C-alpha positions, 0 to 999 in steps of 0.5 A: 482299330484293333481289327484294322491293325490285325488286317495290317499285320496280315498284309505286312506278313504277305508282302514280307513273304513275297519279298523273301521269295523275290530274293531267290528270283534275284539270285536266279536272275544273276545265275541266268545272266552269268550263264548268258555271258558264258554261253555267248563267249563260249559260242565265239570260240566253239562256233556252237550257239549255246545262247537263246532269246529265251535265256535273254528274255528270262533275265529281263523278265526276272528283273521286271518281276523283282522290280515290281513285286519288291515295291510293296516289300520296300514300302513295308520296311521304309526302304524306298528313296525319301527326300528327308529334308524335314521328315527326320526332324519331326516327332513320330506323330508328325511323321505319321501325318506325312505318311498318311497324306503321302499314301492318300494323296499320292501313293494310292491314286498313282497305283489306281491309275497304273492298274486302270491304264494297264488293264486293257493292255494286259487283257489284250495280251491274254486274249491273243496269248501274246508271245515274244516277237523274237524266235525262241522267246518267252510268252509275254502275257504272264509277265504283263499280269504282274503289273496290276498284281504289283500295284494291288499289293502296293495299295494293300501295303499303303493301306497297312501303312495308313492304319499303322500311322493312324494308330500312332497318331491316336497313340500306342502303336509300336509297329511304326518302329519298323526294322530295316530291310536287312532285319528280316534276313537276319531273322531268317538266317545269320545274326552275326551283325547283331552279335558283332555290334 
């Protein structure tokens, strides 16, 4: 179990690092989206077309990447939507059993299905080096590659959560008391909230 917990910790660190990187992509997406709006309205008044399909596609490419790569980070910090009817009333071991069942019966099979169903689609995109159908657009094959990568990361994080839940069931795992998604941001920078409270 110690070896598995060590592997779980490595997976957690990788997905946390990816989550921190994705935050910067979110900022880039907002900046590009704002620039697109400014270019569009400036073009109306000057008659000069400053916008392009490349800028517009970059915005939704970044949104797609953020959505896909942040999934494993959200699972790591239990930030996904949970219908909490009974879960919150259970003991830590009860919660751990539900987490194991959910990961084994739903999360991992769904991720495998998504990888399998998208694989040919991604490979075909690479074979033709698929680009945008719009003039000045961006290549699409790198973006499509993110789909199986994201689900592999989600499987790995699911495995990590299973290991931690099983350790809780056996007793003695403190890592189940996970910080909220805001916690890594506090550790990386400001601790004002913690000091204020």
